[in-house]
PDB file of N, H, CA, C and O in Angstrom:
ATOM      1  N   MET A   1      29.800 -48.736 -24.998  1.00  0.00           N
ATOM      2  CA  MET A   1      29.461 -47.605 -24.172  1.00  0.00           C
ATOM      3  C   MET A   1      28.807 -48.134 -22.893  1.00  0.00           C
ATOM      4  O   MET A   1      27.869 -48.927 -22.961  1.00  0.00           O
ATOM      5  N   PRO A   2      29.295 -47.700 -21.732  1.00  0.00           N
ATOM      6  CA  PRO A   2      28.767 -48.260 -20.483  1.00  0.00           C
ATOM      7  C   PRO A   2      27.371 -47.717 -20.168  1.00  0.00           C
ATOM      8  O   PRO A   2      27.028 -46.581 -20.497  1.00  0.00           O
ATOM      9  N   GLN A   3      26.602 -48.554 -19.536  1.00  0.00           N
ATOM     10  H   GLN A   3      26.879 -49.476 -19.269  1.00  0.00           H
ATOM     11  CA  GLN A   3      25.249 -48.177 -19.136  1.00  0.00           C
ATOM     12  C   GLN A   3      25.296 -47.388 -17.832  1.00  0.00           C
ATOM     13  O   GLN A   3      26.161 -47.610 -16.986  1.00  0.00           O
ATOM     14  N   LEU A   4      24.355 -46.467 -17.688  1.00  0.00           N
ATOM     15  H   LEU A   4      23.652 -46.286 -18.376  1.00  0.00           H
ATOM     16  CA  LEU A   4      24.258 -45.694 -16.466  1.00  0.00           C
ATOM     17  C   LEU A   4      23.579 -46.549 -15.398  1.00  0.00           C
ATOM     18  O   LEU A   4      22.486 -47.076 -15.604  1.00  0.00           O
ATOM     19  N   ASP A   5      24.243 -46.674 -14.268  1.00  0.00           N
ATOM     20  H   ASP A   5      25.132 -46.246 -14.101  1.00  0.00           H
ATOM     21  CA  ASP A   5      23.717 -47.498 -13.179  1.00  0.00           C
ATOM     22  C   ASP A   5      22.676 -46.691 -12.401  1.00  0.00           C
ATOM     23  O   ASP A   5      23.026 -45.745 -11.695  1.00  0.00           O
ATOM     24  N   THR A   6      21.414 -47.056 -12.525  1.00  0.00           N
ATOM     25  H   THR A   6      21.130 -47.825 -13.098  1.00  0.00           H
ATOM     26  CA  THR A   6      20.324 -46.325 -11.855  1.00  0.00           C
ATOM     27  C   THR A   6      19.765 -47.098 -10.666  1.00  0.00           C
ATOM     28  O   THR A   6      18.692 -46.762 -10.164  1.00  0.00           O
ATOM     29  N   SER A   7      20.466 -48.116 -10.214  1.00  0.00           N
ATOM     30  H   SER A   7      21.337 -48.389 -10.622  1.00  0.00           H
ATOM     31  CA  SER A   7      19.928 -48.952  -9.140  1.00  0.00           C
ATOM     32  C   SER A   7      19.883 -48.223  -7.798  1.00  0.00           C
ATOM     33  O   SER A   7      19.075 -48.573  -6.938  1.00  0.00           O
ATOM     34  N   THR A   8      20.726 -47.229  -7.605  1.00  0.00           N
ATOM     35  H   THR A   8      21.383 -46.944  -8.303  1.00  0.00           H
ATOM     36  CA  THR A   8      20.753 -46.538  -6.313  1.00  0.00           C
ATOM     37  C   THR A   8      19.900 -45.268  -6.293  1.00  0.00           C
ATOM     38  O   THR A   8      19.803 -44.614  -5.254  1.00  0.00           O
ATOM     39  N   TRP A   9      19.292 -44.913  -7.403  1.00  0.00           N
ATOM     40  H   TRP A   9      19.372 -45.445  -8.246  1.00  0.00           H
ATOM     41  CA  TRP A   9      18.516 -43.690  -7.462  1.00  0.00           C
ATOM     42  C   TRP A   9      17.337 -43.717  -6.510  1.00  0.00           C
ATOM     43  O   TRP A   9      17.067 -42.728  -5.828  1.00  0.00           O
ATOM     44  N   PHE A  10      16.637 -44.829  -6.456  1.00  0.00           N
ATOM     45  H   PHE A  10      16.856 -45.632  -7.009  1.00  0.00           H
ATOM     46  CA  PHE A  10      15.451 -44.923  -5.600  1.00  0.00           C
ATOM     47  C   PHE A  10      15.814 -44.697  -4.137  1.00  0.00           C
ATOM     48  O   PHE A  10      15.127 -43.956  -3.434  1.00  0.00           O
ATOM     49  N   ILE A  11      16.881 -45.326  -3.680  1.00  0.00           N
ATOM     50  H   ILE A  11      17.439 -45.927  -4.251  1.00  0.00           H
ATOM     51  CA  ILE A  11      17.304 -45.172  -2.284  1.00  0.00           C
ATOM     52  C   ILE A  11      17.732 -43.737  -2.014  1.00  0.00           C
ATOM     53  O   ILE A  11      17.425 -43.189  -0.955  1.00  0.00           O
ATOM     54  N   ASN A  12      18.434 -43.128  -2.953  1.00  0.00           N
ATOM     55  H   ASN A  12      18.683 -43.574  -3.812  1.00  0.00           H
ATOM     56  CA  ASN A  12      18.860 -41.733  -2.776  1.00  0.00           C
ATOM     57  C   ASN A  12      17.664 -40.783  -2.695  1.00  0.00           C
ATOM     58  O   ASN A  12      17.627 -39.898  -1.839  1.00  0.00           O
ATOM     59  N   ILE A  13      16.705 -40.966  -3.573  1.00  0.00           N
ATOM     60  H   ILE A  13      16.735 -41.684  -4.268  1.00  0.00           H
ATOM     61  CA  ILE A  13      15.537 -40.080  -3.592  1.00  0.00           C
ATOM     62  C   ILE A  13      14.701 -40.254  -2.334  1.00  0.00           C
ATOM     63  O   ILE A  13      14.265 -39.269  -1.737  1.00  0.00           O
ATOM     64  N   VAL A  14      14.474 -41.493  -1.927  1.00  0.00           N
ATOM     65  H   VAL A  14      14.827 -42.293  -2.412  1.00  0.00           H
ATOM     66  CA  VAL A  14      13.668 -41.751  -0.732  1.00  0.00           C
ATOM     67  C   VAL A  14      14.377 -41.216   0.513  1.00  0.00           C
ATOM     68  O   VAL A  14      13.734 -40.619   1.377  1.00  0.00           O
ATOM     69  N   SER A  15      15.673 -41.417   0.614  1.00  0.00           N
ATOM     70  H   SER A  15      16.195 -41.902  -0.087  1.00  0.00           H
ATOM     71  CA  SER A  15      16.393 -40.921   1.781  1.00  0.00           C
ATOM     72  C   SER A  15      16.428 -39.393   1.801  1.00  0.00           C
ATOM     73  O   SER A  15      16.373 -38.791   2.873  1.00  0.00           O
ATOM     74  N   MET A  16      16.517 -38.766   0.638  1.00  0.00           N
ATOM     75  H   MET A  16      16.562 -39.256  -0.232  1.00  0.00           H
ATOM     76  CA  MET A  16      16.486 -37.307   0.578  1.00  0.00           C
ATOM     77  C   MET A  16      15.133 -36.771   1.039  1.00  0.00           C
ATOM     78  O   MET A  16      15.083 -35.815   1.812  1.00  0.00           O
ATOM     79  N   ILE A  17      14.048 -37.366   0.580  1.00  0.00           N
ATOM     80  H   ILE A  17      14.089 -38.142  -0.048  1.00  0.00           H
ATOM     81  CA  ILE A  17      12.706 -36.933   0.986  1.00  0.00           C
ATOM     82  C   ILE A  17      12.508 -37.146   2.479  1.00  0.00           C
ATOM     83  O   ILE A  17      11.954 -36.281   3.156  1.00  0.00           O
ATOM     84  N   LEU A  18      12.942 -38.257   2.989  1.00  0.00           N
ATOM     85  H   LEU A  18      13.392 -38.960   2.439  1.00  0.00           H
ATOM     86  CA  LEU A  18      12.818 -38.538   4.423  1.00  0.00           C
ATOM     87  C   LEU A  18      13.636 -37.537   5.245  1.00  0.00           C
ATOM     88  O   LEU A  18      13.168 -37.049   6.275  1.00  0.00           O
ATOM     89  N   THR A  19      14.839 -37.235   4.796  1.00  0.00           N
ATOM     90  H   THR A  19      15.219 -37.631   3.960  1.00  0.00           H
ATOM     91  CA  THR A  19      15.678 -36.268   5.506  1.00  0.00           C
ATOM     92  C   THR A  19      15.053 -34.879   5.495  1.00  0.00           C
ATOM     93  O   THR A  19      15.039 -34.200   6.521  1.00  0.00           O
ATOM     94  N   LEU A  20      14.539 -34.452   4.349  1.00  0.00           N
ATOM     95  H   LEU A  20      14.551 -35.004   3.516  1.00  0.00           H
ATOM     96  CA  LEU A  20      13.886 -33.148   4.271  1.00  0.00           C
ATOM     97  C   LEU A  20      12.658 -33.091   5.179  1.00  0.00           C
ATOM     98  O   LEU A  20      12.414 -32.074   5.829  1.00  0.00           O
ATOM     99  N   PHE A  21      11.895 -34.165   5.227  1.00  0.00           N
ATOM    100  H   PHE A  21      12.094 -34.991   4.699  1.00  0.00           H
ATOM    101  CA  PHE A  21      10.721 -34.214   6.082  1.00  0.00           C
ATOM    102  C   PHE A  21      11.115 -34.062   7.550  1.00  0.00           C
ATOM    103  O   PHE A  21      10.487 -33.308   8.293  1.00  0.00           O
ATOM    104  N   ILE A  22      12.151 -34.777   7.956  1.00  0.00           N
ATOM    105  H   ILE A  22      12.662 -35.389   7.352  1.00  0.00           H
ATOM    106  CA  ILE A  22      12.601 -34.714   9.353  1.00  0.00           C
ATOM    107  C   ILE A  22      13.128 -33.318   9.683  1.00  0.00           C
ATOM    108  O   ILE A  22      12.845 -32.785  10.756  1.00  0.00           O
ATOM    109  N   VAL A  23      13.893 -32.728   8.767  1.00  0.00           N
ATOM    110  H   VAL A  23      14.124 -33.161   7.895  1.00  0.00           H
ATOM    111  CA  VAL A  23      14.449 -31.395   9.018  1.00  0.00           C
ATOM    112  C   VAL A  23      13.332 -30.372   9.156  1.00  0.00           C
ATOM    113  O   VAL A  23      13.375 -29.534  10.057  1.00  0.00           O
ATOM    114  N   PHE A  24      12.331 -30.424   8.278  1.00  0.00           N
ATOM    115  H   PHE A  24      12.296 -31.104   7.546  1.00  0.00           H
ATOM    116  CA  PHE A  24      11.226 -29.473   8.364  1.00  0.00           C
ATOM    117  C   PHE A  24      10.404 -29.686   9.619  1.00  0.00           C
ATOM    118  O   PHE A  24       9.936 -28.720  10.220  1.00  0.00           O
ATOM    119  N   GLN A  25      10.218 -30.938  10.028  1.00  0.00           N
ATOM    120  H   GLN A  25      10.598 -31.723   9.540  1.00  0.00           H
ATOM    121  CA  GLN A  25       9.479 -31.205  11.264  1.00  0.00           C
ATOM    122  C   GLN A  25      10.232 -30.640  12.461  1.00  0.00           C
ATOM    123  O   GLN A  25       9.612 -30.091  13.373  1.00  0.00           O
ATOM    124  N   LEU A  26      11.534 -30.762  12.475  1.00  0.00           N
ATOM    125  H   LEU A  26      12.037 -31.208  11.735  1.00  0.00           H
ATOM    126  CA  LEU A  26      12.318 -30.209  13.579  1.00  0.00           C
ATOM    127  C   LEU A  26      12.256 -28.683  13.594  1.00  0.00           C
ATOM    128  O   LEU A  26      12.171 -28.072  14.659  1.00  0.00           O
ATOM    129  N   LYS A  27      12.298 -28.070  12.414  1.00  0.00           N
ATOM    130  H   LYS A  27      12.367 -28.566  11.548  1.00  0.00           H
ATOM    131  CA  LYS A  27      12.221 -26.610  12.354  1.00  0.00           C
ATOM    132  C   LYS A  27      10.860 -26.113  12.825  1.00  0.00           C
ATOM    133  O   LYS A  27      10.778 -25.124  13.553  1.00  0.00           O
ATOM    134  N   ILE A  28       9.798 -26.789  12.418  1.00  0.00           N
ATOM    135  H   ILE A  28       9.864 -27.592  11.826  1.00  0.00           H
ATOM    136  CA  ILE A  28       8.449 -26.371  12.800  1.00  0.00           C
ATOM    137  C   ILE A  28       8.234 -26.576  14.295  1.00  0.00           C
ATOM    138  O   ILE A  28       7.567 -25.765  14.938  1.00  0.00           O
ATOM    139  N   SER A  29       8.786 -27.644  14.855  1.00  0.00           N
ATOM    140  H   SER A  29       9.327 -28.303  14.332  1.00  0.00           H
ATOM    141  CA  SER A  29       8.551 -27.933  16.267  1.00  0.00           C
ATOM    142  C   SER A  29       9.281 -26.950  17.183  1.00  0.00           C
ATOM    143  O   SER A  29       8.953 -26.870  18.367  1.00  0.00           O
ATOM    144  N   LYS A  30      10.253 -26.205  16.676  1.00  0.00           N
ATOM    145  H   LYS A  30      10.520 -26.269  15.714  1.00  0.00           H
ATOM    146  CA  LYS A  30      10.978 -25.235  17.497  1.00  0.00           C
ATOM    147  C   LYS A  30      10.177 -23.960  17.733  1.00  0.00           C
ATOM    148  O   LYS A  30      10.455 -23.221  18.678  1.00  0.00           O
ATOM    149  N   HIS A  31       9.179 -23.691  16.880  1.00  0.00           N
ATOM    150  H   HIS A  31       8.953 -24.291  16.112  1.00  0.00           H
ATOM    151  CA  HIS A  31       8.395 -22.465  17.013  1.00  0.00           C
ATOM    152  C   HIS A  31       7.413 -22.595  18.162  1.00  0.00           C
ATOM    153  O   HIS A  31       6.825 -23.654  18.385  1.00  0.00           O
ATOM    154  N   SER A  32       7.247 -21.495  18.887  1.00  0.00           N
ATOM    155  H   SER A  32       7.724 -20.636  18.706  1.00  0.00           H
ATOM    156  CA  SER A  32       6.256 -21.478  19.957  1.00  0.00           C
ATOM    157  C   SER A  32       5.091 -20.599  19.528  1.00  0.00           C
ATOM    158  O   SER A  32       5.265 -19.420  19.222  1.00  0.00           O
ATOM    159  N   TYR A  33       3.931 -21.174  19.510  1.00  0.00           N
ATOM    160  H   TYR A  33       3.789 -22.132  19.759  1.00  0.00           H
ATOM    161  CA  TYR A  33       2.724 -20.465  19.121  1.00  0.00           C
ATOM    162  C   TYR A  33       1.925 -20.120  20.370  1.00  0.00           C
ATOM    163  O   TYR A  33       1.961 -20.872  21.344  1.00  0.00           O
ATOM    164  N   PRO A  34       1.201 -18.993  20.366  1.00  0.00           N
ATOM    165  CA  PRO A  34       0.401 -18.642  21.545  1.00  0.00           C
ATOM    166  C   PRO A  34      -0.727 -19.650  21.756  1.00  0.00           C
ATOM    167  O   PRO A  34      -1.357 -20.096  20.798  1.00  0.00           O
ATOM    168  N   ALA A  35      -0.975 -20.002  23.013  1.00  0.00           N
ATOM    169  H   ALA A  35      -0.463 -19.640  23.792  1.00  0.00           H
ATOM    170  CA  ALA A  35      -1.986 -21.017  23.317  1.00  0.00           C
ATOM    171  C   ALA A  35      -3.392 -20.502  23.042  1.00  0.00           C
ATOM    172  O   ALA A  35      -4.214 -21.206  22.455  1.00  0.00           O
ATOM    173  N   HIS A  36      -3.666 -19.265  23.471  1.00  0.00           N
ATOM    174  H   HIS A  36      -2.998 -18.693  23.948  1.00  0.00           H
ATOM    175  CA  HIS A  36      -4.998 -18.695  23.280  1.00  0.00           C
ATOM    176  C   HIS A  36      -4.859 -17.328  22.621  1.00  0.00           C
ATOM    177  O   HIS A  36      -4.714 -16.321  23.315  1.00  0.00           O
ATOM    178  N   PRO A  37      -4.902 -17.278  21.302  1.00  0.00           N
ATOM    179  CA  PRO A  37      -4.769 -15.978  20.645  1.00  0.00           C
ATOM    180  C   PRO A  37      -5.989 -15.109  20.931  1.00  0.00           C
ATOM    181  O   PRO A  37      -7.123 -15.584  20.883  1.00  0.00           O
ATOM    182  N   GLU A  38      -5.750 -13.842  21.225  1.00  0.00           N
ATOM    183  H   GLU A  38      -4.829 -13.456  21.264  1.00  0.00           H
ATOM    184  CA  GLU A  38      -6.830 -12.920  21.522  1.00  0.00           C
ATOM    185  C   GLU A  38      -6.768 -11.741  20.555  1.00  0.00           C
ATOM    186  O   GLU A  38      -5.701 -11.339  20.090  1.00  0.00           O
ATOM    187  N   ALA A  39      -7.939 -11.210  20.274  1.00  0.00           N
ATOM    188  H   ALA A  39      -8.806 -11.536  20.652  1.00  0.00           H
ATOM    189  CA  ALA A  39      -8.000 -10.053  19.381  1.00  0.00           C
ATOM    190  C   ALA A  39      -7.525  -8.811  20.117  1.00  0.00           C
ATOM    191  O   ALA A  39      -7.812  -8.617  21.298  1.00  0.00           O
ATOM    192  N   LYS A  40      -6.797  -7.982  19.394  1.00  0.00           N
ATOM    193  H   LYS A  40      -6.564  -8.140  18.435  1.00  0.00           H
ATOM    194  CA  LYS A  40      -6.331  -6.737  19.995  1.00  0.00           C
ATOM    195  C   LYS A  40      -7.488  -5.752  20.078  1.00  0.00           C
ATOM    196  O   LYS A  40      -8.338  -5.693  19.190  1.00  0.00           O
ATOM    197  N   THR A  41      -7.505  -4.985  21.152  1.00  0.00           N
ATOM    198  H   THR A  41      -6.815  -5.033  21.874  1.00  0.00           H
ATOM    199  CA  THR A  41      -8.516  -3.941  21.271  1.00  0.00           C
ATOM    200  C   THR A  41      -7.941  -2.660  20.692  1.00  0.00           C
ATOM    201  O   THR A  41      -6.890  -2.178  21.114  1.00  0.00           O
ATOM    202  N   THR A  42      -8.646  -2.131  19.729  1.00  0.00           N
ATOM    203  H   THR A  42      -9.500  -2.522  19.386  1.00  0.00           H
ATOM    204  CA  THR A  42      -8.186  -0.905  19.090  1.00  0.00           C
ATOM    205  C   THR A  42      -9.075   0.236  19.539  1.00  0.00           C
ATOM    206  O   THR A  42     -10.299   0.109  19.553  1.00  0.00           O
ATOM    207  N   LYS A  43      -8.471   1.333  19.899  1.00  0.00           N
ATOM    208  H   LYS A  43      -7.477   1.436  19.888  1.00  0.00           H
ATOM    209  CA  LYS A  43      -9.222   2.505  20.331  1.00  0.00           C
ATOM    210  C   LYS A  43      -9.423   3.427  19.135  1.00  0.00           C
ATOM    211  O   LYS A  43      -8.486   3.745  18.402  1.00  0.00           O
ATOM    212  N   MET A  44     -10.663   3.841  18.961  1.00  0.00           N
ATOM    213  H   MET A  44     -11.424   3.583  19.557  1.00  0.00           H
ATOM    214  CA  MET A  44     -10.972   4.777  17.892  1.00  0.00           C
ATOM    215  C   MET A  44     -10.753   6.191  18.421  1.00  0.00           C
ATOM    216  O   MET A  44     -11.439   6.624  19.347  1.00  0.00           O
ATOM    217  N   THR A  45      -9.817   6.895  17.845  1.00  0.00           N
ATOM    218  H   THR A  45      -9.260   6.543  17.093  1.00  0.00           H
ATOM    219  CA  THR A  45      -9.541   8.256  18.284  1.00  0.00           C
ATOM    220  C   THR A  45     -10.281   9.220  17.380  1.00  0.00           C
ATOM    221  O   THR A  45     -10.243   9.088  16.157  1.00  0.00           O
ATOM    222  N   LYS A  46     -10.944  10.174  17.968  1.00  0.00           N
ATOM    223  H   LYS A  46     -10.976  10.281  18.962  1.00  0.00           H
ATOM    224  CA  LYS A  46     -11.692  11.164  17.205  1.00  0.00           C
ATOM    225  C   LYS A  46     -10.771  12.341  16.899  1.00  0.00           C
ATOM    226  O   LYS A  46     -10.259  13.001  17.802  1.00  0.00           O
ATOM    227  N   HIS A  47     -10.575  12.584  15.624  1.00  0.00           N
ATOM    228  H   HIS A  47     -10.991  12.048  14.890  1.00  0.00           H
ATOM    229  CA  HIS A  47      -9.746  13.703  15.206  1.00  0.00           C
ATOM    230  C   HIS A  47     -10.664  14.879  14.923  1.00  0.00           C
ATOM    231  O   HIS A  47     -11.577  14.783  14.103  1.00  0.00           O
ATOM    232  N   SER A  48     -10.419  15.971  15.595  1.00  0.00           N
ATOM    233  H   SER A  48      -9.676  16.049  16.260  1.00  0.00           H
ATOM    234  CA  SER A  48     -11.245  17.153  15.343  1.00  0.00           C
ATOM    235  C   SER A  48     -10.603  17.975  14.234  1.00  0.00           C
ATOM    236  O   SER A  48      -9.467  18.434  14.346  1.00  0.00           O
ATOM    237  N   THR A  49     -11.354  18.141  13.182  1.00  0.00           N
ATOM    238  H   THR A  49     -12.277  17.768  13.091  1.00  0.00           H
ATOM    239  CA  THR A  49     -10.885  18.940  12.060  1.00  0.00           C
ATOM    240  C   THR A  49     -11.777  20.166  11.958  1.00  0.00           C
ATOM    241  O   THR A  49     -12.943  20.102  12.347  1.00  0.00           O
ATOM    242  N   PRO A  50     -11.271  21.273  11.451  1.00  0.00           N
ATOM    243  CA  PRO A  50     -12.053  22.510  11.442  1.00  0.00           C
ATOM    244  C   PRO A  50     -13.327  22.426  10.610  1.00  0.00           C
ATOM    245  O   PRO A  50     -14.296  23.122  10.911  1.00  0.00           O
ATOM    246  N   TRP A  51     -13.351  21.598   9.577  1.00  0.00           N
ATOM    247  H   TRP A  51     -12.564  21.033   9.332  1.00  0.00           H
ATOM    248  CA  TRP A  51     -14.525  21.573   8.713  1.00  0.00           C
ATOM    249  C   TRP A  51     -15.627  20.654   9.236  1.00  0.00           C
ATOM    250  O   TRP A  51     -16.724  20.639   8.678  1.00  0.00           O
ATOM    251  N   GLU A  52     -15.362  19.894  10.289  1.00  0.00           N
ATOM    252  H   GLU A  52     -14.471  19.907  10.743  1.00  0.00           H
ATOM    253  CA  GLU A  52     -16.418  19.034  10.814  1.00  0.00           C
ATOM    254  C   GLU A  52     -17.494  19.835  11.543  1.00  0.00           C
ATOM    255  O   GLU A  52     -18.650  19.413  11.579  1.00  0.00           O
ATOM    256  N   SER A  53     -17.143  20.970  12.119  1.00  0.00           N
ATOM    257  H   SER A  53     -16.204  21.313  12.089  1.00  0.00           H
ATOM    258  CA  SER A  53     -18.118  21.755  12.866  1.00  0.00           C
ATOM    259  C   SER A  53     -18.897  22.719  11.976  1.00  0.00           C
ATOM    260  O   SER A  53     -19.847  23.350  12.441  1.00  0.00           O
ATOM    261  N   LYS A  54     -18.517  22.844  10.720  1.00  0.00           N
ATOM    262  H   LYS A  54     -17.746  22.331  10.342  1.00  0.00           H
ATOM    263  CA  LYS A  54     -19.186  23.779   9.815  1.00  0.00           C
ATOM    264  C   LYS A  54     -20.085  23.019   8.845  1.00  0.00           C
ATOM    265  O   LYS A  54     -19.819  21.875   8.477  1.00  0.00           O
ATOM    266  N   TRP A  55     -21.174  23.710   8.440  1.00  0.00           N
ATOM    267  H   TRP A  55     -21.390  24.639   8.739  1.00  0.00           H
ATOM    268  CA  TRP A  55     -22.039  23.134   7.426  1.00  0.00           C
ATOM    269  C   TRP A  55     -21.492  23.534   6.074  1.00  0.00           C
ATOM    270  O   TRP A  55     -21.348  24.719   5.773  1.00  0.00           O
ATOM    271  N   THR A  56     -21.191  22.548   5.270  1.00  0.00           N
ATOM    272  H   THR A  56     -21.308  21.585   5.514  1.00  0.00           H
ATOM    273  CA  THR A  56     -20.671  22.853   3.942  1.00  0.00           C
ATOM    274  C   THR A  56     -21.468  22.085   2.916  1.00  0.00           C
ATOM    275  O   THR A  56     -22.002  21.014   3.204  1.00  0.00           O
ATOM    276  N   LYS A  57     -21.546  22.619   1.746  1.00  0.00           N
ATOM    277  H   LYS A  57     -21.112  23.489   1.512  1.00  0.00           H
ATOM    278  CA  LYS A  57     -22.210  21.937   0.653  1.00  0.00           C
ATOM    279  C   LYS A  57     -21.362  22.134  -0.594  1.00  0.00           C
ATOM    280  O   LYS A  57     -20.879  23.234  -0.863  1.00  0.00           O
ATOM    281  N   ILE A  58     -21.190  21.075  -1.338  1.00  0.00           N
ATOM    282  H   ILE A  58     -21.583  20.181  -1.120  1.00  0.00           H
ATOM    283  CA  ILE A  58     -20.397  21.146  -2.565  1.00  0.00           C
ATOM    284  C   ILE A  58     -21.375  21.227  -3.733  1.00  0.00           C
ATOM    285  O   ILE A  58     -22.259  20.383  -3.881  1.00  0.00           O
ATOM    286  N   TYR A  59     -21.201  22.246  -4.549  1.00  0.00           N
ATOM    287  H   TYR A  59     -20.483  22.932  -4.428  1.00  0.00           H
ATOM    288  CA  TYR A  59     -22.052  22.414  -5.703  1.00  0.00           C
ATOM    289  C   TYR A  59     -21.332  21.882  -6.940  1.00  0.00           C
ATOM    290  O   TYR A  59     -20.193  22.251  -7.224  1.00  0.00           O
ATOM    291  N   SER A  60     -22.012  21.026  -7.652  1.00  0.00           N
ATOM    292  H   SER A  60     -22.938  20.726  -7.421  1.00  0.00           H
ATOM    293  CA  SER A  60     -21.440  20.577  -8.917  1.00  0.00           C
ATOM    294  C   SER A  60     -21.860  21.550  -9.991  1.00  0.00           C
ATOM    295  O   SER A  60     -22.912  22.175  -9.861  1.00  0.00           O
ATOM    296  N   PRO A  61     -21.092  21.704 -11.038  1.00  0.00           N
ATOM    297  CA  PRO A  61     -21.428  22.698 -12.080  1.00  0.00           C
ATOM    298  C   PRO A  61     -22.787  22.437 -12.731  1.00  0.00           C
ATOM    299  O   PRO A  61     -23.432  23.377 -13.196  1.00  0.00           O
ATOM    300  N   LEU A  62     -23.231  21.189 -12.773  1.00  0.00           N
ATOM    301  H   LEU A  62     -22.707  20.425 -12.395  1.00  0.00           H
ATOM    302  CA  LEU A  62     -24.493  20.899 -13.425  1.00  0.00           C
ATOM    303  C   LEU A  62     -25.685  21.305 -12.566  1.00  0.00           C
ATOM    304  O   LEU A  62     -26.772  21.532 -13.097  1.00  0.00           O
ATOM    305  N   SER A  63     -25.504  21.402 -11.249  1.00  0.00           N
ATOM    306  H   SER A  63     -24.621  21.217 -10.817  1.00  0.00           H
ATOM    307  CA  SER A  63     -26.623  21.754 -10.392  1.00  0.00           C
ATOM    308  C   SER A  63     -26.762  23.248 -10.164  1.00  0.00           C
ATOM    309  O   SER A  63     -27.710  23.685  -9.512  1.00  0.00           O
ATOM    310  N   LEU A  64     -25.835  24.042 -10.690  1.00  0.00           N
ATOM    311  H   LEU A  64     -25.065  23.687 -11.220  1.00  0.00           H
ATOM    312  CA  LEU A  64     -25.931  25.493 -10.547  1.00  0.00           C
ATOM    313  C   LEU A  64     -27.018  26.022 -11.472  1.00  0.00           C
ATOM    314  O   LEU A  64     -27.261  25.441 -12.530  1.00  0.00           O
ATOM    315  N   PRO A  65     -27.679  27.118 -11.092  1.00  0.00           N
ATOM    316  CA  PRO A  65     -28.733  27.675 -11.971  1.00  0.00           C
ATOM    317  C   PRO A  65     -28.147  28.199 -13.288  1.00  0.00           C
ATOM    318  O   PRO A  65     -26.997  28.631 -13.362  1.00  0.00           O
ATOM    319  N   GLN A  66     -28.977  28.139 -14.302  1.00  0.00           N
ATOM    320  H   GLN A  66     -29.912  27.788 -14.242  1.00  0.00           H
ATOM    321  CA  GLN A  66     -28.546  28.620 -15.628  1.00  0.00           C
ATOM    322  C   GLN A  66     -28.426  30.138 -15.617  1.00  0.00           C
ATOM    323  O   GLN A  66     -29.268  30.826 -15.040  1.00  0.00           O
ATOM    324  N   GLN A  67     -27.392  30.656 -16.246  1.00  0.00           N
ATOM    325  H   GLN A  67     -26.708  30.097 -16.715  1.00  0.00           H
ATOM    326  CA  GLN A  67     -27.178  32.099 -16.285  1.00  0.00           C
ATOM    327  C   GLN A  67     -27.525  32.646 -17.647  1.00  0.00           C
ATOM    328  O   GLN A  67     -27.408  33.850 -17.877  1.00  0.00           O
TER     329      GLN A  67
END
């Protein structure tokens, strides 16, 4: 039964890793990132709802007087 020749495995694995590294470096270098990122200014808009101008109180059943 013939033996499996594993002498070229190391070269194949190393060349594959090197190729993947180069490909990923080329892909990453194509992206353009902003030089000075700035925070966006968000405006807080006031929504007027009808219940904001009224005084309301919520009564829980336990706080109601005993009948």
